Residue frames as a rotation matrix with the C-alpha (Angstrom) as fourth column:
MET 1
0.564 0.826 0.000 0.00
0.826 -0.564 0.000 0.00
0.000 0.000 -1.000 0.00
LEU 2
0.483 -0.470 -0.739 2.77
0.146 -0.789 0.597 2.42
-0.863 -0.396 -0.312 0.97
LYS 3
-0.591 -0.730 0.344 4.55
0.410 0.095 0.907 1.61
-0.695 0.677 0.243 -2.29
LEU 4
-0.125 0.648 0.751 1.42
0.982 -0.030 0.189 2.42
0.145 0.761 -0.633 -4.30
VAL 5
0.803 0.399 -0.443 1.02
0.508 -0.846 0.160 5.74
-0.311 -0.353 -0.882 -2.48
LYS 6
0.030 -0.904 -0.427 4.69
0.112 -0.421 0.900 6.57
-0.993 -0.075 0.088 -3.13
HIS 7
-0.672 -0.275 0.688 4.38
0.652 0.221 0.725 5.72
-0.351 0.936 0.030 -6.84
ALA 8
0.345 0.864 0.366 1.18
0.930 -0.367 -0.011 7.78
0.124 0.345 -0.930 -7.13
GLY 9
0.704 -0.142 -0.696 2.96
0.245 -0.871 0.425 10.73
-0.667 -0.469 -0.579 -5.55
GLN 10
-0.375 -0.926 -0.050 5.94
0.170 -0.121 0.978 10.39
-0.911 0.358 0.203 -7.89
THR 11
-0.377 0.336 0.863 3.62
0.925 0.181 0.333 10.21
-0.044 0.924 -0.379 -10.91
ILE 12
0.739 0.670 -0.068 1.82
0.673 -0.740 0.018 13.40
-0.038 -0.059 -0.998 -9.85
TYR 13
0.376 -0.706 -0.601 5.19
0.127 -0.603 0.788 15.04
-0.918 -0.372 -0.137 -9.15
ARG 14
-0.614 -0.635 0.470 6.36
0.500 0.148 0.853 14.24
-0.611 0.759 0.227 -12.68
ILE 15
0.035 0.718 0.695 3.17
0.973 -0.184 0.141 15.49
0.229 0.671 -0.705 -14.31
TRP 16
0.779 0.248 -0.575 3.41
0.479 -0.828 0.291 18.66
-0.404 -0.503 -0.764 -12.20
PHE 17
-0.232 -0.944 -0.235 6.88
0.351 -0.306 0.885 19.28
-0.907 0.123 0.403 -13.65
TYR 18
-0.684 -0.034 0.729 5.54
0.730 -0.024 0.684 19.44
-0.006 0.999 0.041 -17.19
VAL 19
0.505 0.862 0.052 2.67
0.845 -0.506 0.172 21.68
0.175 -0.043 -0.984 -16.06
LEU 20
0.541 -0.383 -0.749 5.24
0.306 -0.740 0.599 24.07
-0.784 -0.553 -0.283 -14.56
VAL 21
-0.578 -0.755 0.308 7.30
0.532 -0.063 0.845 23.97
-0.619 0.652 0.438 -17.77
ALA 22
-0.359 0.518 0.776 4.24
0.886 -0.071 0.458 25.01
0.293 0.852 -0.434 -19.78
ILE 23
0.459 0.710 -0.535 2.75
0.847 -0.532 0.020 27.75
-0.270 -0.462 -0.845 -17.57
PRO 24
0.034 -0.452 -0.891 5.38
0.121 -0.884 0.452 30.51
-0.992 -0.123 0.024 -18.09
ILE 25
-0.873 -0.354 0.336 5.64
0.338 0.058 0.939 29.67
-0.352 0.933 0.069 -21.80
LEU 26
-0.183 0.900 0.397 1.89
0.943 0.046 0.330 30.11
0.278 0.434 -0.857 -22.24
LEU 27
0.490 0.388 -0.780 1.75
0.703 -0.705 0.091 33.24
-0.515 -0.593 -0.619 -20.08
PHE 28
0.180 -0.556 -0.811 4.62
-0.206 -0.828 0.522 35.01
-0.962 0.073 -0.263 -21.86
PHE 29
0.180 -0.102 0.978 4.28
0.733 0.677 -0.065 33.39
-0.656 0.729 0.197 -25.28
PRO 30
0.901 0.184 0.394 3.99
0.420 -0.600 -0.681 36.63
0.111 0.779 -0.617 -27.34
LEU 31
0.743 -0.669 0.006 7.06
-0.626 -0.693 0.357 38.19
-0.235 -0.270 -0.934 -25.68
LEU 32
0.120 -0.706 0.698 9.07
-0.101 0.691 0.716 34.97
-0.988 -0.157 0.012 -25.99
VAL 33
0.491 0.122 0.862 8.23
0.787 0.362 -0.500 34.73
-0.373 0.924 0.081 -29.69
ILE 34
0.983 -0.123 0.138 9.36
-0.053 -0.903 -0.427 38.33
0.177 0.413 -0.893 -30.23
PHE 35
0.496 -0.843 0.208 12.66
-0.754 -0.299 0.585 37.90
-0.431 -0.447 -0.784 -28.36
ALA 36
0.083 -0.440 0.894 13.34
0.145 0.893 0.426 34.55
-0.986 0.094 0.138 -30.07
SER 37
0.839 0.395 0.375 12.80
0.403 0.013 -0.915 36.05
-0.366 0.919 -0.148 -33.52
ARG 38
0.740 -0.643 0.197 16.14
-0.239 -0.525 -0.817 37.91
0.629 0.557 -0.543 -33.66
GLU 39
0.287 -0.725 -0.626 19.56
0.756 0.573 -0.317 36.84
0.588 -0.382 0.712 -32.43
THR 40
-0.577 -0.548 0.606 20.26
0.137 -0.796 -0.590 40.38
0.806 -0.257 0.534 -31.22
TRP 41
0.091 0.697 0.711 17.29
-0.781 -0.393 0.485 40.09
0.618 -0.599 0.509 -28.83
TYR 42
0.165 -0.025 -0.986 18.51
0.201 0.979 0.009 36.82
0.965 -0.200 0.167 -27.33
PRO 43
-0.860 -0.506 -0.061 19.76
0.157 -0.148 -0.977 38.43
0.485 -0.850 0.206 -24.05
GLN 44
-0.485 0.768 0.417 16.17
-0.867 -0.483 -0.119 39.50
0.111 -0.420 0.901 -23.34
PHE 45
0.425 0.587 -0.689 14.94
-0.505 0.786 0.357 35.97
0.751 0.196 0.630 -24.09
PHE 46
-0.289 -0.644 -0.708 17.64
0.309 0.637 -0.706 34.58
0.906 -0.423 0.014 -21.81
TRP 47
-0.881 -0.018 0.473 16.61
-0.390 -0.537 -0.748 36.91
0.268 -0.843 0.466 -18.96
MET 48
0.065 0.989 0.130 13.04
-0.976 0.036 0.214 35.66
0.207 -0.141 0.968 -19.19
ALA 49
0.394 0.026 -0.919 14.12
-0.167 0.985 -0.044 32.02
0.904 0.171 0.393 -19.41
ARG 50
-0.580 -0.745 -0.330 16.36
0.239 0.231 -0.943 32.43
0.779 -0.626 0.044 -16.37
ASN 51
-0.973 0.070 0.219 14.14
-0.223 -0.520 -0.824 34.50
0.056 -0.851 0.522 -14.10
LEU 52
-0.242 0.970 0.038 10.57
-0.946 -0.227 -0.232 33.71
-0.216 -0.092 0.972 -15.15
TRP 53
0.494 0.389 -0.777 10.89
-0.636 0.771 -0.018 30.10
0.593 0.503 0.629 -16.34
ALA 54
-0.178 -0.667 -0.723 13.79
0.050 0.728 -0.684 28.23
0.983 -0.158 -0.096 -14.70
ARG 55
-0.931 -0.188 0.313 13.29
-0.273 -0.210 -0.939 29.64
0.242 -0.960 0.144 -11.21
PHE 56
-0.088 0.985 0.148 9.52
-0.994 -0.096 0.051 29.18
0.064 -0.142 0.988 -11.46
ILE 57
0.450 0.220 -0.865 10.00
-0.381 0.924 0.037 25.48
0.808 0.313 0.500 -12.26
LEU 58
-0.481 -0.739 -0.472 12.64
0.143 0.466 -0.873 24.80
0.865 -0.487 -0.119 -9.61
TYR 59
-0.906 0.159 0.393 10.77
-0.424 -0.362 -0.830 26.50
0.010 -0.918 0.395 -6.79
GLY 60
0.063 0.987 -0.150 7.46
-0.982 0.088 0.170 25.09
0.181 0.137 0.974 -8.01
MET 61
0.350 -0.051 -0.935 8.98
-0.123 0.987 -0.100 21.61
0.929 0.150 0.339 -7.73
PHE 62
0.930 -0.100 0.355 10.29
-0.365 -0.125 0.923 22.51
-0.048 -0.987 -0.153 -4.25
CYS 63
0.519 -0.848 0.109 13.78
0.852 0.503 -0.144 21.93
0.067 0.168 0.983 -5.64
PHE 64
0.963 -0.029 -0.269 15.67
0.061 -0.945 0.320 24.80
-0.264 -0.325 -0.908 -4.06
PRO 65
0.615 -0.768 0.180 18.87
0.382 0.090 -0.920 25.86
0.690 0.634 0.348 -5.93
LYS 66
0.866 -0.484 -0.125 22.00
-0.063 -0.353 0.933 26.30
-0.496 -0.801 -0.337 -3.83
VAL 67
0.772 -0.579 0.262 25.01
0.393 0.111 -0.913 27.38
0.499 0.808 0.313 -5.90
THR 68
0.642 -0.677 -0.360 28.56
0.175 -0.328 0.928 27.83
-0.747 -0.659 -0.092 -4.60
TYR 69
0.941 -0.312 0.134 31.20
0.035 -0.305 -0.952 29.62
0.338 0.900 -0.276 -6.66
GLU 70
0.365 -0.907 -0.210 34.93
0.786 0.179 0.592 29.06
-0.500 -0.381 0.778 -6.51
GLN 71
-0.827 -0.536 -0.169 35.19
0.344 -0.720 0.602 31.78
-0.445 0.440 0.780 -9.16
ARG 72
0.123 0.925 -0.358 32.61
0.209 -0.377 -0.902 34.23
-0.970 0.036 -0.240 -10.48
LEU 73
0.018 -0.013 1.000 31.76
0.997 0.079 -0.017 34.75
-0.079 0.997 0.014 -14.14
VAL 74
-0.685 -0.313 -0.658 32.68
0.264 -0.948 0.176 38.20
-0.679 -0.053 0.732 -15.43
LYS 75
0.365 0.916 -0.169 29.89
0.217 -0.260 -0.941 40.14
-0.906 0.307 -0.293 -17.06
LYS 76
0.803 0.108 -0.587 30.04
-0.498 -0.419 -0.759 40.37
-0.328 0.901 -0.283 -20.88
LYS 77
-0.373 -0.917 -0.139 32.77
-0.891 0.312 0.330 37.72
-0.260 0.247 -0.934 -21.12
SER 78
0.471 0.542 -0.696 32.30
-0.759 0.651 -0.007 34.45
0.450 0.531 0.718 -23.02
TYR 79
-0.357 -0.514 0.780 32.79
-0.821 0.571 0.001 31.03
-0.446 -0.640 -0.626 -21.44
MET 80
-0.291 0.286 -0.913 32.40
-0.435 0.810 0.392 27.34
0.852 0.511 -0.111 -22.19
LEU 81
-0.135 0.356 0.925 30.09
-0.981 0.086 -0.176 25.95
-0.142 -0.930 0.338 -19.50
VAL 82
-0.263 0.024 -0.964 30.27
-0.376 0.918 0.125 22.18
0.888 0.396 -0.233 -18.94
ALA 83
-0.277 0.247 0.928 28.51
-0.945 0.105 -0.310 19.99
-0.174 -0.963 0.204 -16.36
ASN 84
-0.979 0.062 0.194 27.40
0.063 0.998 0.000 16.44
-0.194 0.012 -0.981 -15.66
HIS 85
-0.506 0.814 -0.287 23.99
-0.817 -0.345 0.461 15.55
0.276 0.468 0.840 -17.08
THR 86
-0.981 0.170 -0.094 21.41
0.192 0.928 -0.321 13.35
0.032 -0.333 -0.942 -15.34
SER 87
-0.281 0.906 -0.317 18.12
0.755 0.005 -0.656 15.27
-0.592 -0.423 -0.686 -15.33
MET 88
0.157 0.449 0.880 15.84
0.826 -0.547 0.132 17.71
0.541 0.706 -0.457 -17.14
LEU 89
0.898 0.182 -0.401 16.46
0.409 -0.684 0.604 19.97
-0.165 -0.706 -0.688 -14.14
ASP 90
-0.091 -0.996 -0.013 20.04
0.839 -0.084 0.538 20.42
-0.536 0.038 0.843 -15.40
ILE 91
-0.240 0.072 0.968 18.70
0.785 -0.572 0.237 22.92
0.571 0.817 0.081 -17.94
MET 92
0.719 0.621 0.312 16.93
0.300 -0.682 0.667 25.01
0.627 -0.386 -0.677 -15.29
LEU 93
0.760 -0.468 -0.451 19.78
0.467 -0.088 0.880 24.86
-0.452 -0.879 0.152 -12.80
MET 94
-0.259 -0.867 0.426 22.31
0.951 -0.150 0.271 25.88
-0.171 0.475 0.863 -15.44
LEU 95
0.081 0.379 0.922 20.19
0.542 -0.793 0.278 28.93
0.836 0.477 -0.270 -16.21
VAL 96
0.964 0.256 -0.074 20.24
0.185 -0.442 0.878 29.84
0.192 -0.860 -0.473 -12.51
VAL 97
0.406 -0.891 -0.205 24.01
0.799 0.237 0.553 29.30
-0.444 -0.388 0.807 -12.27
SER 98
-0.588 -0.744 0.317 24.96
0.786 -0.435 0.439 31.79
-0.189 0.508 0.840 -15.00
ARG 99
0.249 0.584 -0.773 23.84
0.259 -0.809 -0.528 35.40
-0.933 -0.068 -0.352 -15.20
ASN 100
-0.555 -0.525 -0.645 25.83
-0.504 -0.404 0.763 35.66
-0.662 0.749 -0.041 -18.42
PRO 101
0.554 0.793 -0.253 23.61
-0.683 0.259 -0.683 34.83
-0.477 0.551 0.685 -21.40
PHE 102
-0.656 -0.732 0.185 24.61
-0.494 0.602 0.628 31.52
-0.571 0.321 -0.756 -22.96
VAL 103
0.210 0.661 -0.721 23.35
-0.966 0.253 -0.049 29.22
0.150 0.707 0.691 -25.68
PHE 104
0.219 -0.052 0.974 22.81
-0.414 0.899 0.141 25.50
-0.883 -0.435 0.176 -25.16
VAL 105
-0.385 -0.242 -0.891 24.24
-0.876 0.399 0.271 22.99
0.290 0.885 -0.365 -27.62
GLY 106
-0.359 0.346 0.867 21.96
-0.541 0.679 -0.495 19.97
-0.760 -0.647 -0.057 -27.44
LYS 107
-0.855 0.018 0.518 20.48
0.318 0.808 0.496 17.03
-0.410 0.589 -0.697 -29.27
LYS 108
-0.863 0.493 -0.111 17.87
-0.402 -0.537 0.742 17.75
0.306 0.685 0.661 -31.93
GLU 109
-0.545 0.681 -0.488 15.38
0.550 0.730 0.405 15.30
0.632 -0.048 -0.773 -30.38
LEU 110
-0.632 0.280 -0.723 14.47
0.634 -0.350 -0.690 17.87
-0.446 -0.894 0.044 -27.69
ALA 111
-0.915 0.286 -0.283 12.84
-0.388 -0.817 0.427 19.99
-0.109 0.501 0.859 -30.39
LYS 112
-0.594 0.716 -0.368 9.98
0.136 0.540 0.831 17.46
0.793 0.443 -0.418 -30.42
ILE 113
-0.637 0.365 -0.679 8.83
0.753 0.107 -0.649 18.38
-0.164 -0.925 -0.343 -26.90
PRO 114
0.217 0.805 0.552 5.58
0.833 -0.448 0.326 20.40
0.510 0.389 -0.767 -27.19
LEU 115
0.976 0.207 0.069 5.93
0.167 -0.912 0.374 24.16
0.140 -0.353 -0.925 -26.45
PHE 116
0.512 -0.854 -0.088 9.49
-0.071 -0.145 0.987 23.79
-0.856 -0.499 -0.134 -25.13
GLY 117
-0.086 -0.570 0.817 10.64
0.749 0.504 0.431 22.44
-0.657 0.649 0.383 -28.49
PHE 118
0.724 0.434 0.536 9.16
0.681 -0.574 -0.455 25.43
0.111 0.694 -0.711 -30.34
PHE 119
0.916 -0.396 0.063 11.66
-0.401 -0.894 0.200 27.76
-0.023 -0.208 -0.978 -28.65
TYR 120
0.430 -0.782 0.450 14.45
0.036 0.513 0.858 25.21
-0.902 -0.353 0.249 -28.29
LYS 121
0.175 -0.363 0.915 14.95
0.912 0.409 -0.012 24.94
-0.370 0.837 0.403 -32.04
ARG 122
0.767 0.159 0.621 14.90
0.449 -0.825 -0.343 28.73
0.458 0.543 -0.704 -32.42
VAL 123
0.787 -0.423 0.450 17.40
-0.566 -0.785 0.252 29.73
0.246 -0.453 -0.857 -29.73
CYS 124
0.466 -0.637 0.614 19.61
-0.315 0.529 0.788 26.67
-0.827 -0.560 0.045 -29.15
ILE 125
-0.163 -0.588 -0.792 22.27
-0.986 0.121 0.114 25.07
0.029 0.799 -0.600 -31.34
MET 126
0.688 0.510 0.516 20.92
-0.525 0.841 -0.132 21.66
-0.502 -0.180 0.846 -32.27
VAL 127
-0.375 -0.844 -0.383 23.18
-0.922 0.297 0.249 18.78
-0.096 0.446 -0.890 -33.19
ASP 128
0.865 0.458 -0.204 22.50
-0.486 0.866 -0.118 15.39
0.122 0.201 0.972 -34.73
ARG 129
0.272 -0.837 0.475 25.24
-0.734 0.138 0.664 13.35
-0.622 -0.530 -0.577 -33.07
ASP 130
0.232 -0.147 0.961 25.03
0.368 0.928 0.054 10.68
-0.901 0.341 0.270 -35.80
ASN 131
0.813 0.119 0.570 25.61
0.580 -0.254 -0.774 13.21
0.053 0.960 -0.275 -38.58
THR 132
-0.120 -0.973 -0.195 29.16
0.943 -0.173 0.284 14.47
-0.310 -0.150 0.939 -39.19
GLN 133
-0.449 0.005 0.893 27.94
0.579 -0.760 0.296 17.44
0.680 0.650 0.338 -41.22
SER 134
0.642 0.747 0.173 25.63
0.279 -0.438 0.855 18.47
0.714 -0.500 -0.490 -38.36
ARG 135
0.615 -0.479 -0.627 28.48
0.729 0.042 0.683 18.32
-0.301 -0.877 0.375 -35.85
THR 136
-0.468 -0.806 0.362 30.63
0.884 -0.433 0.178 20.47
0.013 0.404 0.915 -38.13
GLY 137
-0.072 0.554 0.829 27.85
0.426 -0.735 0.528 23.02
0.902 0.392 -0.183 -38.43
VAL 138
0.729 0.323 -0.604 27.77
0.666 -0.128 0.735 23.38
0.160 -0.938 -0.309 -34.65
TYR 139
-0.161 -0.892 -0.423 31.22
0.888 -0.318 0.332 24.98
-0.431 -0.323 0.843 -34.67
ARG 140
-0.681 -0.067 0.729 30.14
0.554 -0.698 0.453 27.56
0.479 0.713 0.513 -37.23
ARG 141
0.309 0.891 0.333 26.97
0.312 -0.426 0.849 28.51
0.898 -0.158 -0.410 -35.34
ALA 142
0.619 -0.151 -0.770 28.77
0.780 0.005 0.626 28.55
-0.091 -0.988 0.121 -32.00
GLN 143
-0.506 -0.861 0.058 31.45
0.856 -0.492 0.158 30.85
-0.108 0.130 0.986 -33.40
LYS 144
-0.362 0.462 0.810 28.77
0.342 -0.742 0.576 33.29
0.867 0.485 0.110 -34.50
ARG 145
0.705 0.689 -0.165 27.18
0.362 -0.150 0.920 33.30
0.610 -0.709 -0.355 -31.04
LEU 146
0.261 -0.710 -0.654 30.56
0.921 -0.019 0.389 33.79
-0.289 -0.704 0.649 -29.34
GLN 147
-0.672 -0.508 0.540 31.24
0.684 -0.705 0.189 36.75
0.285 0.496 0.821 -31.59
GLN 148
0.089 0.802 0.590 27.98
0.154 -0.597 0.788 38.23
0.984 0.021 -0.177 -30.29
GLY 149
-0.460 -0.407 0.789 29.41
-0.650 -0.451 -0.612 38.08
0.605 -0.794 -0.058 -26.76
LEU 150
0.635 0.742 0.214 27.45
-0.719 0.465 0.517 35.02
0.284 -0.482 0.829 -25.61
SER 151
-0.448 -0.690 0.569 28.72
-0.802 0.592 0.086 31.92
-0.396 -0.418 -0.818 -23.83
ILE 152
-0.050 0.369 -0.928 28.15
-0.657 0.687 0.309 28.29
0.752 0.626 0.208 -24.83
CYS 153
-0.100 0.062 0.993 26.88
-0.881 0.459 -0.117 25.43
-0.463 -0.886 0.009 -22.66
ILE 154
0.063 0.062 -0.996 27.52
-0.657 0.754 0.006 21.79
0.751 0.654 0.089 -23.52
PHE 155
0.588 0.066 0.806 26.93
-0.665 0.606 0.436 18.64
-0.460 -0.793 0.401 -21.48
PRO 156
-0.063 -0.775 -0.628 30.09
-0.998 0.061 0.024 16.82
0.020 0.628 -0.778 -22.62
GLU 157
-0.463 -0.029 0.886 28.89
-0.265 0.958 -0.107 13.30
-0.846 -0.284 -0.452 -21.81
GLY 158
-0.893 0.103 -0.438 26.92
-0.438 0.020 0.899 13.60
0.101 0.995 0.027 -25.04
GLY 159
-0.045 0.917 -0.395 23.72
-0.226 0.376 0.899 12.34
0.973 0.130 0.190 -23.42
VAL 160
0.372 0.251 0.894 22.41
-0.920 -0.027 0.390 10.91
0.121 -0.968 0.221 -20.16
PRO 161
-0.635 -0.718 -0.286 24.53
-0.669 0.696 -0.261 8.00
0.386 0.026 -0.922 -18.85
GLU 162
-0.093 0.540 -0.837 23.17
0.176 0.836 0.519 4.66
0.980 -0.099 -0.173 -17.70
GLU 163
0.761 0.581 0.288 21.62
-0.151 -0.274 0.950 4.66
0.631 -0.766 -0.120 -14.22
HIS 164
0.841 -0.436 -0.321 24.65
0.520 0.486 0.703 3.03
-0.150 -0.758 0.635 -12.56
VAL 165
-0.005 -0.885 0.466 27.22
0.889 -0.218 -0.404 5.35
0.459 0.412 0.787 -14.19
VAL 166
0.186 0.010 -0.983 28.33
0.752 -0.645 0.136 8.25
-0.632 -0.764 -0.127 -11.98
LEU 167
0.369 -0.134 -0.920 29.94
-0.462 -0.885 -0.056 10.21
-0.806 0.446 -0.389 -14.83
ASP 168
0.810 -0.009 0.586 30.29
0.447 0.655 -0.609 9.01
-0.378 0.755 0.535 -18.40
THR 169
-0.290 -0.935 0.203 33.27
0.837 -0.145 0.527 9.67
-0.463 0.323 0.825 -20.64
PHE 170
0.246 0.314 -0.917 33.46
-0.021 -0.944 -0.329 13.17
-0.969 0.100 -0.226 -22.12
LYS 171
0.598 -0.026 0.801 33.32
0.797 0.130 -0.590 13.98
-0.089 0.991 0.098 -25.81
ASP 172
-0.383 -0.922 -0.057 35.90
0.889 -0.385 0.246 16.37
-0.249 0.043 0.968 -27.30
GLY 173
0.087 0.449 0.889 33.56
0.845 -0.506 0.172 18.95
0.527 0.736 -0.424 -28.85
ALA 174
0.934 0.343 -0.101 33.29
0.338 -0.757 0.559 21.44
0.115 -0.556 -0.823 -25.97
PHE 175
0.485 -0.825 -0.290 37.02
0.308 -0.149 0.940 21.41
-0.819 -0.545 0.182 -25.37
LYS 176
-0.312 -0.512 0.800 38.01
0.932 -0.004 0.361 21.74
-0.182 0.859 0.478 -29.02
MET 177
0.405 0.581 0.706 35.66
0.688 -0.702 0.184 24.70
0.602 0.411 -0.684 -29.28
ALA 178
0.937 -0.067 -0.344 37.05
0.240 -0.593 0.769 26.33
-0.255 -0.803 -0.539 -26.13
ILE 179
0.023 -1.000 0.020 40.63
0.562 0.029 0.826 25.96
-0.827 -0.008 0.563 -27.36
SER 180
-0.213 -0.058 0.975 39.74
0.967 -0.153 0.202 27.22
0.137 0.987 0.089 -30.83
HIS 181
0.449 0.513 0.732 38.09
0.430 -0.842 0.326 30.37
0.783 0.169 -0.599 -29.45
LYS 182
-0.577 -0.817 0.007 40.47
0.347 -0.252 -0.903 30.81
0.739 -0.519 0.429 -26.50
ILE 183
0.115 0.683 0.722 37.64
-0.630 -0.512 0.584 30.99
0.768 -0.521 0.371 -23.95
PRO 184
-0.701 -0.403 0.589 37.79
-0.712 0.356 -0.605 29.63
0.034 -0.843 -0.537 -20.38
VAL 185
-0.281 0.589 -0.758 36.18
0.079 0.801 0.593 26.28
0.956 0.107 -0.272 -19.58
VAL 186
-0.387 0.257 0.885 33.91
-0.884 -0.378 -0.276 26.45
0.264 -0.889 0.374 -16.52
PRO 187
-0.689 0.149 -0.710 33.50
0.155 0.986 0.056 23.01
0.708 -0.072 -0.702 -14.87
ILE 188
-0.321 0.680 0.659 30.21
-0.908 -0.418 -0.011 22.72
0.268 -0.602 0.752 -12.95
THR 189
-0.944 0.037 -0.329 29.06
0.121 0.963 -0.239 19.88
0.308 -0.265 -0.914 -10.72
PHE 190
-0.065 0.966 0.251 25.35
-0.806 -0.199 0.557 19.16
0.588 -0.166 0.792 -10.28
PHE 191
-0.860 -0.415 0.296 24.99
-0.502 0.591 -0.631 17.06
0.087 -0.692 -0.717 -7.13
ASP 192
-0.708 0.613 0.351 21.30
-0.121 0.384 -0.915 16.40
-0.695 -0.691 -0.197 -6.60
ASN 193
-0.336 0.659 -0.673 19.35
-0.915 -0.397 0.069 16.70
-0.222 0.639 0.736 -9.86
LYS 194
-0.620 0.068 -0.781 19.34
-0.332 0.880 0.340 12.96
0.711 0.470 -0.523 -10.47
LYS 195
-0.876 0.283 -0.391 17.82
0.482 0.476 -0.736 12.43
-0.022 -0.833 -0.553 -7.01
ARG 196
-0.612 0.647 -0.455 15.30
-0.258 -0.707 -0.659 15.24
-0.748 -0.285 0.599 -7.50
PHE 197
0.534 0.803 -0.263 14.09
-0.455 0.011 -0.890 14.36
-0.712 0.595 0.371 -11.02
SER 198
-0.568 -0.781 0.259 15.88
-0.232 0.455 0.860 11.62
-0.789 0.429 -0.440 -12.94
PHE 199
-0.492 0.357 -0.794 14.85
-0.856 -0.030 0.516 10.16
0.161 0.933 0.321 -16.29
THR 200
-0.893 0.279 -0.353 13.45
0.324 0.943 -0.073 7.11
0.312 -0.179 -0.933 -14.45
PHE 201
-0.256 0.876 0.410 9.68
0.008 -0.422 0.907 7.66
0.967 0.236 0.101 -14.30
LEU 202
0.776 0.588 -0.231 8.87
0.198 0.121 0.973 6.46
0.600 -0.800 -0.022 -10.78
SER 203
-0.081 -0.840 -0.536 11.53
0.983 0.020 -0.180 8.44
0.162 -0.542 0.825 -8.97
GLY 204
-0.503 -0.291 0.814 12.31
0.327 -0.936 -0.132 11.87
0.800 0.199 0.566 -7.60
GLY 205
0.439 0.650 -0.620 11.19
0.872 -0.142 0.469 14.23
0.217 -0.747 -0.629 -4.90
PRO 206
0.843 -0.020 0.537 11.70
-0.021 -1.000 -0.005 17.73
0.537 -0.007 -0.844 -3.47
GLY 207
0.622 -0.656 -0.428 14.90
0.665 0.154 0.730 18.98
-0.413 -0.739 0.533 -1.84
LYS 208
0.329 -0.604 -0.726 18.04
-0.295 -0.796 0.529 20.99
-0.897 0.040 -0.440 -2.44
CYS 209
0.870 -0.238 0.433 19.56
0.491 0.331 -0.805 21.26
0.048 0.913 0.405 -5.92
ARG 210
0.544 -0.740 -0.396 23.21
-0.020 -0.483 0.875 21.96
-0.839 -0.468 -0.277 -5.19
ALA 211
0.834 -0.399 0.381 25.72
0.452 0.100 -0.886 23.07
0.315 0.912 0.264 -7.79
ARG 212
0.420 -0.770 -0.480 29.39
0.294 -0.385 0.875 23.99
-0.859 -0.508 0.065 -7.56
VAL 213
0.968 -0.228 0.105 31.06
0.009 -0.388 -0.922 26.28
0.251 0.893 -0.373 -10.09
HIS 214
0.541 -0.830 -0.135 34.73
0.740 0.394 0.546 25.31
-0.400 -0.395 0.827 -10.06
SER 215
0.079 -0.640 -0.764 37.72
-0.169 -0.764 0.623 27.50
-0.982 0.080 -0.169 -10.83
PHE 216
0.873 0.330 -0.358 37.94
-0.360 -0.057 -0.931 28.20
-0.328 0.942 0.069 -14.54
VAL 217
0.162 -0.814 0.558 40.41
0.570 0.539 0.620 26.49
-0.805 0.217 0.551 -16.83
GLU 218
0.358 -0.103 -0.928 42.05
-0.523 -0.845 -0.108 29.02
-0.773 0.524 -0.357 -19.14
THR 219
0.531 -0.097 0.842 42.75
0.568 0.777 -0.269 27.97
-0.628 0.622 0.468 -22.73
HIS 220
0.892 -0.123 -0.436 44.58
-0.343 -0.812 -0.473 30.97
-0.295 0.571 -0.766 -24.20
SER 221
-0.057 -0.975 -0.217 47.86
-0.983 0.017 0.181 29.01
-0.173 0.224 -0.959 -24.25
THR 222
-0.006 0.137 0.991 46.35
-0.194 0.972 -0.136 25.54
-0.981 -0.193 0.021 -24.81
ARG 223
-0.686 -0.315 -0.655 47.19
-0.693 0.012 0.720 23.87
-0.219 0.949 -0.227 -28.12
PRO 224
0.256 0.855 -0.451 44.71
-0.938 0.333 0.100 21.74
0.235 0.397 0.887 -30.12
GLU 225
-0.065 -0.353 -0.933 46.83
-0.204 0.920 -0.334 18.64
0.977 0.169 -0.132 -29.50
GLU 226
-0.961 -0.268 0.062 46.22
-0.094 0.106 -0.990 19.13
0.258 -0.958 -0.127 -25.76
THR 227
-0.199 0.977 0.072 42.46
-0.736 -0.198 0.647 18.63
0.647 0.075 0.759 -26.10
ALA 228
0.265 0.294 -0.918 42.51
0.194 0.917 0.349 15.20
0.945 -0.270 0.186 -24.45
GLU 229
-0.646 -0.584 -0.492 44.48
0.618 -0.021 -0.786 16.53
0.449 -0.812 0.374 -21.49
LEU 230
-0.847 0.401 0.349 42.01
-0.478 -0.862 -0.167 19.39
0.234 -0.308 0.922 -21.01
ARG 231
0.072 0.926 -0.370 39.03
-0.567 0.343 0.749 17.06
0.821 0.156 0.550 -21.33
THR 232
0.042 -0.131 -0.990 40.46
0.513 0.854 -0.091 14.62
0.857 -0.504 0.103 -18.78
SER 233
-0.886 -0.453 -0.101 41.34
0.336 -0.477 -0.812 17.37
0.320 -0.753 0.575 -16.30
VAL 234
-0.589 0.741 0.324 37.86
-0.733 -0.658 0.173 18.89
0.341 -0.135 0.930 -16.39
ARG 235
0.257 0.693 -0.673 36.19
-0.280 0.720 0.635 15.48
0.925 0.025 0.379 -16.06
GLU 236
-0.304 -0.462 -0.833 38.35
0.644 0.545 -0.537 14.61
0.702 -0.700 0.132 -13.05
THR 237
-0.947 -0.018 0.322 37.37
-0.176 -0.808 -0.562 17.88
0.270 -0.589 0.762 -11.37
ILE 238
-0.117 0.989 0.088 33.66
-0.882 -0.144 0.448 17.06
0.456 -0.025 0.890 -11.67
LEU 239
0.267 0.194 -0.944 34.09
-0.020 0.980 0.196 13.35
0.964 -0.034 0.265 -10.87
SER 240
-0.697 -0.604 -0.386 36.04
0.377 0.149 -0.914 14.05
0.610 -0.783 0.124 -7.68
ASP 241
-0.740 0.513 0.436 33.10
-0.663 -0.666 -0.341 16.13
0.115 -0.541 0.833 -6.42
LEU 242
0.190 0.909 -0.371 30.55
-0.810 0.359 0.463 13.46
0.554 0.212 0.805 -7.28
THR 243
0.352 -0.123 -0.928 32.48
0.178 0.982 -0.063 10.67
0.919 -0.143 0.368 -5.51
LYS 244
-0.594 -0.544 0.593 33.33
-0.445 -0.391 -0.805 12.48
0.670 -0.742 -0.010 -2.26
């Protein structure tokens, strides 16, 4: 009986998440469409996504963000933001972490989500990981966004790892891009999102959503042949936090 009650609660909790995702989009739809229509208006779109969407969802789920910073992002400077990926809440928490407007690089499948997908395909850089031409196009679009003074966010595991995997291997893309554009890599650890709202249906519950922004890794003197070393160093930083 207790198990049935628990599962019913988790089902309602999951449905409630998608209700919360939709409410701000519906309320502010005209403004969001306007700000998503031009790249130069993206900072305004980002402000709304951060303050009126992400925070609304996190607090509405009773998932209270708690972010610690070893180093603060400098306003109007571009960064490569990288973090572990286990939950849909990673998107919302990343928006809370960074005041600096950034653009997500993510899989094209997310564009199929109703309402969310409408804006996702207009403001994010979508990639088909099975298509070499698509992956190449990411660099071109990311370069354009960096030239506009934005940052880039990539979850370098390239997807959500299996349930038993603490942190999957990292792909090279984020680190190649950071080296190419000479921007700092910002390692970020998300501690609780998997516990709060994982991709397993009957799971999750309210509580803290902790994140740690680690000291930045500068790339102005990093050579392309040092990509693997940079990738490994950043992964170890995040992994050591997750396994403490």
